[in-house]
Each structure stands twice: as C-alpha cells, then as structure tokens.
LOLO-426600 format. One record per residue: residue in one letter; x, y, z of N, C-alpha, C in turn. Coordinates in steps of 0.2 Angstrom, whole numbers. Atoms other than C-alpha are relative to their C-alpha. Example, Ala and Ser with C-alpha at 12.3 -4.5 7.8 and 13.67 -1.06 7.14 Angstrom:
romi resn = A | n.xx = 4 | n.yy = -6 | n.zz = 0 | ca.xx = 62 | ca.yy = -22 | ca.zz = 39 | c.xx = 4 | c.yy = 6 | c.zz = 0 $
romi resn = S | n.xx = -4 | n.yy = -6 | n.zz = -1 | ca.xx = 68 | ca.yy = -5 | ca.zz = 36 | c.xx = -4 | c.yy = 5 | c.zz = 3 $
***
This chain:
romi resn = X | n.xx = 5 | n.yy = -2 | n.zz = 5 | ca.xx = 395 | ca.yy = 386 | ca.zz = 689 | c.xx = 3 | c.yy = 4 | c.zz = -6 $
romi resn = X | n.xx = -3 | n.yy = -3 | n.zz = 7 | ca.xx = 399 | ca.yy = 391 | ca.zz = 671 | c.xx = -4 | c.yy = 7 | c.zz = -1 $
romi resn = X | n.xx = 3 | n.yy = -6 | n.zz = 2 | ca.xx = 396 | ca.yy = 409 | ca.zz = 665 | c.xx = -4 | c.yy = -1 | c.zz = -6 $
romi resn = X | n.xx = 4 | n.yy = 1 | n.zz = 6 | ca.xx = 383 | ca.yy = 411 | ca.zz = 652 | c.xx = 4 | c.yy = 2 | c.zz = -7 $
romi resn = X | n.xx = -3 | n.yy = -1 | n.zz = 6 | ca.xx = 390 | ca.yy = 409 | ca.zz = 634 | c.xx = 7 | c.yy = -2 | c.zz = 0 $
romi resn = X | n.xx = -7 | n.yy = 3 | n.zz = 0 | ca.xx = 406 | ca.yy = 400 | ca.zz = 639 | c.xx = 0 | c.yy = -7 | c.zz = 0 $
romi resn = X | n.xx = 0 | n.yy = 8 | n.zz = 0 | ca.xx = 410 | ca.yy = 382 | ca.zz = 635 | c.xx = 5 | c.yy = -2 | c.zz = 6 $
romi resn = X | n.xx = -4 | n.yy = 2 | n.zz = -6 | ca.xx = 417 | ca.yy = 374 | ca.zz = 651 | c.xx = 4 | c.yy = -7 | c.zz = -2 $
romi resn = X | n.xx = -3 | n.yy = 7 | n.zz = 2 | ca.xx = 423 | ca.yy = 358 | ca.zz = 642 | c.xx = 7 | c.yy = 1 | c.zz = -2 $
romi resn = X | n.xx = -7 | n.yy = -2 | n.zz = 2 | ca.xx = 439 | ca.yy = 367 | ca.zz = 637 | c.xx = 1 | c.yy = -1 | c.zz = -7 $
romi resn = X | n.xx = -1 | n.yy = 1 | n.zz = 7 | ca.xx = 436 | ca.yy = 364 | ca.zz = 619 | c.xx = -1 | c.yy = 7 | c.zz = -3 $
romi resn = X | n.xx = 1 | n.yy = -6 | n.zz = 3 | ca.xx = 438 | ca.yy = 379 | ca.zz = 608 | c.xx = -5 | c.yy = 0 | c.zz = -5 $
romi resn = X | n.xx = 6 | n.yy = 0 | n.zz = 4 | ca.xx = 423 | ca.yy = 385 | ca.zz = 598 | c.xx = 2 | c.yy = 4 | c.zz = -6 $
romi resn = X | n.xx = -1 | n.yy = -4 | n.zz = 6 | ca.xx = 422 | ca.yy = 393 | ca.zz = 580 | c.xx = -2 | c.yy = 7 | c.zz = 2 $
romi resn = X | n.xx = 1 | n.yy = -7 | n.zz = -2 | ca.xx = 422 | ca.yy = 412 | ca.zz = 580 | c.xx = -7 | c.yy = 2 | c.zz = -1 $
romi resn = X | n.xx = 7 | n.yy = -2 | n.zz = 2 | ca.xx = 405 | ca.yy = 412 | ca.zz = 572 | c.xx = -5 | c.yy = -2 | c.zz = 6 $
romi resn = X | n.xx = 4 | n.yy = 3 | n.zz = -5 | ca.xx = 398 | ca.yy = 402 | ca.zz = 587 | c.xx = 1 | c.yy = 4 | c.zz = 7 $
romi resn = X | n.xx = -1 | n.yy = -4 | n.zz = -6 | ca.xx = 405 | ca.yy = 414 | ca.zz = 600 | c.xx = -5 | c.yy = 6 | c.zz = 1 $
romi resn = X | n.xx = 4 | n.yy = -6 | n.zz = -1 | ca.xx = 392 | ca.yy = 426 | ca.zz = 607 | c.xx = 3 | c.yy = 5 | c.zz = 4 $
romi resn = X | n.xx = -2 | n.yy = -5 | n.zz = -5 | ca.xx = 394 | ca.yy = 442 | ca.zz = 616 | c.xx = 3 | c.yy = 6 | c.zz = -4 $
romi resn = X | n.xx = -3 | n.yy = -6 | n.zz = 3 | ca.xx = 404 | ca.yy = 457 | ca.zz = 613 | c.xx = 7 | c.yy = 1 | c.zz = 3 $
romi resn = X | n.xx = -6 | n.yy = -2 | n.zz = -3 | ca.xx = 421 | ca.yy = 465 | ca.zz = 618 | c.xx = -1 | c.yy = 2 | c.zz = 7 $
romi resn = X | n.xx = 0 | n.yy = -2 | n.zz = -7 | ca.xx = 425 | ca.yy = 467 | ca.zz = 636 | c.xx = 1 | c.yy = 8 | c.zz = 0 $
romi resn = X | n.xx = 0 | n.yy = -7 | n.zz = 0 | ca.xx = 421 | ca.yy = 486 | ca.zz = 638 | c.xx = 6 | c.yy = 3 | c.zz = 4 $
romi resn = X | n.xx = -6 | n.yy = -3 | n.zz = -4 | ca.xx = 434 | ca.yy = 489 | ca.zz = 652 | c.xx = 7 | c.yy = -1 | c.zz = -3 $
romi resn = X | n.xx = -6 | n.yy = 1 | n.zz = 3 | ca.xx = 448 | ca.yy = 481 | ca.zz = 643 | c.xx = 1 | c.yy = 4 | c.zz = -6 $
romi resn = X | n.xx = 0 | n.yy = -4 | n.zz = 6 | ca.xx = 444 | ca.yy = 490 | ca.zz = 627 | c.xx = 1 | c.yy = 7 | c.zz = 2 $
romi resn = X | n.xx = -1 | n.yy = -7 | n.zz = -3 | ca.xx = 443 | ca.yy = 506 | ca.zz = 637 | c.xx = 7 | c.yy = 1 | c.zz = 2 $
romi resn = X | n.xx = -7 | n.yy = -1 | n.zz = -2 | ca.xx = 460 | ca.yy = 503 | ca.zz = 645 | c.xx = 5 | c.yy = 0 | c.zz = -6 $
romi resn = X | n.xx = -4 | n.yy = 0 | n.zz = 6 | ca.xx = 468 | ca.yy = 499 | ca.zz = 628 | c.xx = 0 | c.yy = 7 | c.zz = -3 $
romi resn = X | n.xx = 1 | n.yy = -7 | n.zz = 4 | ca.xx = 461 | ca.yy = 515 | ca.zz = 620 | c.xx = 3 | c.yy = 5 | c.zz = 4 $
romi resn = X | n.xx = -3 | n.yy = -6 | n.zz = -4 | ca.xx = 466 | ca.yy = 526 | ca.zz = 635 | c.xx = 8 | c.yy = -1 | c.zz = 0 $
romi resn = X | n.xx = -7 | n.yy = 0 | n.zz = 0 | ca.xx = 484 | ca.yy = 519 | ca.zz = 635 | c.xx = 3 | c.yy = 2 | c.zz = -7 $
romi resn = X | n.xx = -2 | n.yy = -2 | n.zz = 7 | ca.xx = 485 | ca.yy = 521 | ca.zz = 616 | c.xx = 0 | c.yy = 8 | c.zz = 0 $
romi resn = X | n.xx = 1 | n.yy = -7 | n.zz = 0 | ca.xx = 479 | ca.yy = 539 | ca.zz = 618 | c.xx = 5 | c.yy = 4 | c.zz = 4 $
romi resn = X | n.xx = -5 | n.yy = -3 | n.zz = -4 | ca.xx = 491 | ca.yy = 543 | ca.zz = 632 | c.xx = 7 | c.yy = -1 | c.zz = -3 $
romi resn = X | n.xx = -6 | n.yy = 1 | n.zz = 4 | ca.xx = 505 | ca.yy = 536 | ca.zz = 622 | c.xx = 1 | c.yy = 5 | c.zz = -6 $
romi resn = X | n.xx = 0 | n.yy = -5 | n.zz = 6 | ca.xx = 501 | ca.yy = 547 | ca.zz = 607 | c.xx = 1 | c.yy = 7 | c.zz = 3 $
romi resn = X | n.xx = -1 | n.yy = -6 | n.zz = -3 | ca.xx = 500 | ca.yy = 562 | ca.zz = 619 | c.xx = 7 | c.yy = 1 | c.zz = 2 $
romi resn = X | n.xx = -7 | n.yy = 0 | n.zz = -3 | ca.xx = 517 | ca.yy = 558 | ca.zz = 627 | c.xx = 5 | c.yy = 0 | c.zz = -5 $
romi resn = X | n.xx = -5 | n.yy = 0 | n.zz = 5 | ca.xx = 526 | ca.yy = 555 | ca.zz = 611 | c.xx = -1 | c.yy = 7 | c.zz = -4 $
romi resn = X | n.xx = 1 | n.yy = -7 | n.zz = 4 | ca.xx = 518 | ca.yy = 571 | ca.zz = 603 | c.xx = 4 | c.yy = 5 | c.zz = 4 $
romi resn = X | n.xx = -3 | n.yy = -6 | n.zz = -4 | ca.xx = 524 | ca.yy = 582 | ca.zz = 618 | c.xx = 7 | c.yy = -1 | c.zz = 0 $
romi resn = X | n.xx = -7 | n.yy = 1 | n.zz = 0 | ca.xx = 541 | ca.yy = 574 | ca.zz = 618 | c.xx = 3 | c.yy = 1 | c.zz = -6 $
romi resn = X | n.xx = -3 | n.yy = -2 | n.zz = 6 | ca.xx = 543 | ca.yy = 576 | ca.zz = 600 | c.xx = 1 | c.yy = 7 | c.zz = -2 $
romi resn = X | n.xx = -1 | n.yy = -7 | n.zz = 1 | ca.xx = 540 | ca.yy = 594 | ca.zz = 600 | c.xx = 6 | c.yy = 3 | c.zz = 4 $
romi resn = X | n.xx = -6 | n.yy = -3 | n.zz = -4 | ca.xx = 553 | ca.yy = 597 | ca.zz = 614 | c.xx = 6 | c.yy = -3 | c.zz = -2 $
romi resn = X | n.xx = -7 | n.yy = 3 | n.zz = 2 | ca.xx = 566 | ca.yy = 585 | ca.zz = 607 | c.xx = 0 | c.yy = -1 | c.zz = -7 $
romi resn = X | n.xx = 0 | n.yy = 1 | n.zz = 7 | ca.xx = 563 | ca.yy = 587 | ca.zz = 589 | c.xx = 5 | c.yy = 4 | c.zz = -3 $
romi resn = X | n.xx = -5 | n.yy = -4 | n.zz = 2 | ca.xx = 579 | ca.yy = 597 | ca.zz = 587 | c.xx = 5 | c.yy = -4 | c.zz = -5 $
romi resn = X | n.xx = -5 | n.yy = 4 | n.zz = 4 | ca.xx = 587 | ca.yy = 583 | ca.zz = 577 | c.xx = -2 | c.yy = 2 | c.zz = -7 $
romi resn = X | n.xx = 1 | n.yy = -1 | n.zz = 7 | ca.xx = 587 | ca.yy = 583 | ca.zz = 558 | c.xx = -6 | c.yy = -3 | c.zz = -3 $
romi resn = X | n.xx = 5 | n.yy = 3 | n.zz = 3 | ca.xx = 571 | ca.yy = 575 | ca.zz = 556 | c.xx = -7 | c.yy = 4 | c.zz = 0 $
romi resn = X | n.xx = 6 | n.yy = -4 | n.zz = -1 | ca.xx = 558 | ca.yy = 588 | ca.zz = 560 | c.xx = -4 | c.yy = -1 | c.zz = 6 $
romi resn = X | n.xx = 3 | n.yy = 1 | n.zz = -7 | ca.xx = 547 | ca.yy = 591 | ca.zz = 575 | c.xx = -6 | c.yy = -5 | c.zz = 1 $
romi resn = X | n.xx = 6 | n.yy = 5 | n.zz = 0 | ca.xx = 533 | ca.yy = 579 | ca.zz = 570 | c.xx = 2 | c.yy = -7 | c.zz = -2 $
romi resn = X | n.xx = -2 | n.yy = 7 | n.zz = 3 | ca.xx = 543 | ca.yy = 564 | ca.zz = 564 | c.xx = -1 | c.yy = -5 | c.zz = 5 $
romi resn = X | n.xx = 1 | n.yy = 6 | n.zz = -5 | ca.xx = 542 | ca.yy = 554 | ca.zz = 580 | c.xx = -8 | c.yy = -1 | c.zz = 1 $
romi resn = X | n.xx = 8 | n.yy = 0 | n.zz = -1 | ca.xx = 523 | ca.yy = 558 | ca.zz = 582 | c.xx = -3 | c.yy = -4 | c.zz = -6 $
romi resn = X | n.xx = 2 | n.yy = 4 | n.zz = 6 | ca.xx = 520 | ca.yy = 552 | ca.zz = 564 | c.xx = 2 | c.yy = -7 | c.zz = 0 $
romi resn = X | n.xx = -3 | n.yy = 7 | n.zz = 0 | ca.xx = 531 | ca.yy = 537 | ca.zz = 566 | c.xx = -4 | c.yy = -4 | c.zz = 5 $
romi resn = X | n.xx = 4 | n.yy = 4 | n.zz = -5 | ca.xx = 522 | ca.yy = 532 | ca.zz = 582 | c.xx = -7 | c.yy = -1 | c.zz = -2 $
romi resn = X | n.xx = 6 | n.yy = 1 | n.zz = 3 | ca.xx = 505 | ca.yy = 534 | ca.zz = 574 | c.xx = -1 | c.yy = -5 | c.zz = -5 $
romi resn = X | n.xx = 0 | n.yy = 5 | n.zz = 5 | ca.xx = 510 | ca.yy = 524 | ca.zz = 559 | c.xx = 1 | c.yy = -7 | c.zz = 3 $
romi resn = X | n.xx = -1 | n.yy = 6 | n.zz = -4 | ca.xx = 516 | ca.yy = 510 | ca.zz = 571 | c.xx = -6 | c.yy = -2 | c.zz = 4 $
romi resn = X | n.xx = 6 | n.yy = 1 | n.zz = -4 | ca.xx = 500 | ca.yy = 511 | ca.zz = 581 | c.xx = -5 | c.yy = -3 | c.zz = -5 $
romi resn = X | n.xx = 4 | n.yy = 3 | n.zz = 5 | ca.xx = 490 | ca.yy = 509 | ca.zz = 565 | c.xx = 1 | c.yy = -7 | c.zz = -2 $
romi resn = X | n.xx = -2 | n.yy = 7 | n.zz = 3 | ca.xx = 500 | ca.yy = 494 | ca.zz = 559 | c.xx = -2 | c.yy = -5 | c.zz = 6 $
romi resn = X | n.xx = 2 | n.yy = 5 | n.zz = -5 | ca.xx = 497 | ca.yy = 486 | ca.zz = 576 | c.xx = -7 | c.yy = -1 | c.zz = 1 $
romi resn = X | n.xx = 7 | n.yy = 1 | n.zz = 0 | ca.xx = 479 | ca.yy = 489 | ca.zz = 576 | c.xx = -3 | c.yy = -4 | c.zz = -6 $
romi resn = X | n.xx = 1 | n.yy = 4 | n.zz = 5 | ca.xx = 478 | ca.yy = 482 | ca.zz = 559 | c.xx = 1 | c.yy = -8 | c.zz = 1 $
romi resn = X | n.xx = -2 | n.yy = 7 | n.zz = -2 | ca.xx = 487 | ca.yy = 466 | ca.zz = 564 | c.xx = -4 | c.yy = -3 | c.zz = 5 $
romi resn = X | n.xx = 4 | n.yy = 3 | n.zz = -5 | ca.xx = 477 | ca.yy = 464 | ca.zz = 579 | c.xx = -7 | c.yy = -2 | c.zz = -3 $
romi resn = X | n.xx = 6 | n.yy = 1 | n.zz = 3 | ca.xx = 461 | ca.yy = 465 | ca.zz = 569 | c.xx = 0 | c.yy = -6 | c.zz = -4 $
romi resn = X | n.xx = 0 | n.yy = 6 | n.zz = 4 | ca.xx = 467 | ca.yy = 452 | ca.zz = 557 | c.xx = 1 | c.yy = -7 | c.zz = 4 $
romi resn = X | n.xx = -1 | n.yy = 6 | n.zz = -4 | ca.xx = 473 | ca.yy = 440 | ca.zz = 571 | c.xx = -7 | c.yy = -2 | c.zz = 4 $
romi resn = X | n.xx = 6 | n.yy = 1 | n.zz = -3 | ca.xx = 456 | ca.yy = 442 | ca.zz = 580 | c.xx = -5 | c.yy = -4 | c.zz = -4 $
romi resn = X | n.xx = 5 | n.yy = 4 | n.zz = 4 | ca.xx = 447 | ca.yy = 435 | ca.zz = 565 | c.xx = 3 | c.yy = -6 | c.zz = -3 $
romi resn = X | n.xx = -3 | n.yy = 7 | n.zz = 3 | ca.xx = 459 | ca.yy = 420 | ca.zz = 562 | c.xx = -4 | c.yy = -6 | c.zz = 4 $
romi resn = X | n.xx = 3 | n.yy = 6 | n.zz = -3 | ca.xx = 452 | ca.yy = 403 | ca.zz = 566 | c.xx = 6 | c.yy = -3 | c.zz = 4 $
romi resn = X | n.xx = -4 | n.yy = 2 | n.zz = -4 | ca.xx = 460 | ca.yy = 394 | ca.zz = 580 | c.xx = 5 | c.yy = -6 | c.zz = -3 $
romi resn = X | n.xx = -4 | n.yy = 6 | n.zz = 4 | ca.xx = 466 | ca.yy = 379 | ca.zz = 568 | c.xx = 6 | c.yy = 3 | c.zz = -3 $
romi resn = X | n.xx = -5 | n.yy = -4 | n.zz = 3 | ca.xx = 476 | ca.yy = 392 | ca.zz = 559 | c.xx = 6 | c.yy = 2 | c.zz = 5 $
romi resn = X | n.xx = -5 | n.yy = -2 | n.zz = -5 | ca.xx = 485 | ca.yy = 398 | ca.zz = 574 | c.xx = 4 | c.yy = -6 | c.zz = 3 $
romi resn = X | n.xx = -3 | n.yy = 6 | n.zz = -2 | ca.xx = 488 | ca.yy = 380 | ca.zz = 580 | c.xx = 5 | c.yy = -3 | c.zz = -5 $
romi resn = X | n.xx = -4 | n.yy = 3 | n.zz = 6 | ca.xx = 495 | ca.yy = 375 | ca.zz = 563 | c.xx = 7 | c.yy = 3 | c.zz = 0 $
romi resn = X | n.xx = -7 | n.yy = -3 | n.zz = 0 | ca.xx = 509 | ca.yy = 388 | ca.zz = 565 | c.xx = 3 | c.yy = 0 | c.zz = 6 $
romi resn = X | n.xx = -3 | n.yy = 0 | n.zz = -6 | ca.xx = 512 | ca.yy = 386 | ca.zz = 583 | c.xx = 5 | c.yy = -6 | c.zz = 0 $
romi resn = X | n.xx = -5 | n.yy = 6 | n.zz = 0 | ca.xx = 527 | ca.yy = 375 | ca.zz = 588 | c.xx = -3 | c.yy = -5 | c.zz = 5 $
***
C-alpha cells in the first residue's frame, strides 16, 4: 500500500508537484546536531584559543562554514532533478 502523496511508479516528480512538508524529526535532529556542534566548538575554542588567532576564531569559522553549508543545502533542495542528473556521471 502506498503512502499518501508518494508516487509508487518510481518516476521522479517536479518539485512543484510534491505536496507535504519537511520531516519534523529529521529537521529537529539536524538542528540539534548543528547547535551541539556550535556549543562544542565554542567551548573548545575558549579553552584552546591560546594560539595566535584569538579566542573566538574557531567559533566564527565554524559558524561561517555552517552558514555556507545551509545556503548550499537550500540551493540544492530547490534544484530540478533533471539538472542533478545532467551533472551526474
């Protein structure tokens, strides 16, 4: 039995035809891991910040990379499947 809103034929659908929303459990896990990572890097940066870069260097660098990753993820989520298949090997 197929779940509501899913095409069982195996054919990919256009992004505008896909109904529904994000998986709340997966989104919550991703946000929790990102927050945990920021806290861990921040606490380690204060303790190990004795290098010549300042105490907040590693936290700022981690936050910048996290922001870049989120931006790339948002762009990739909006891409059509044909574009992805075009650049795939």
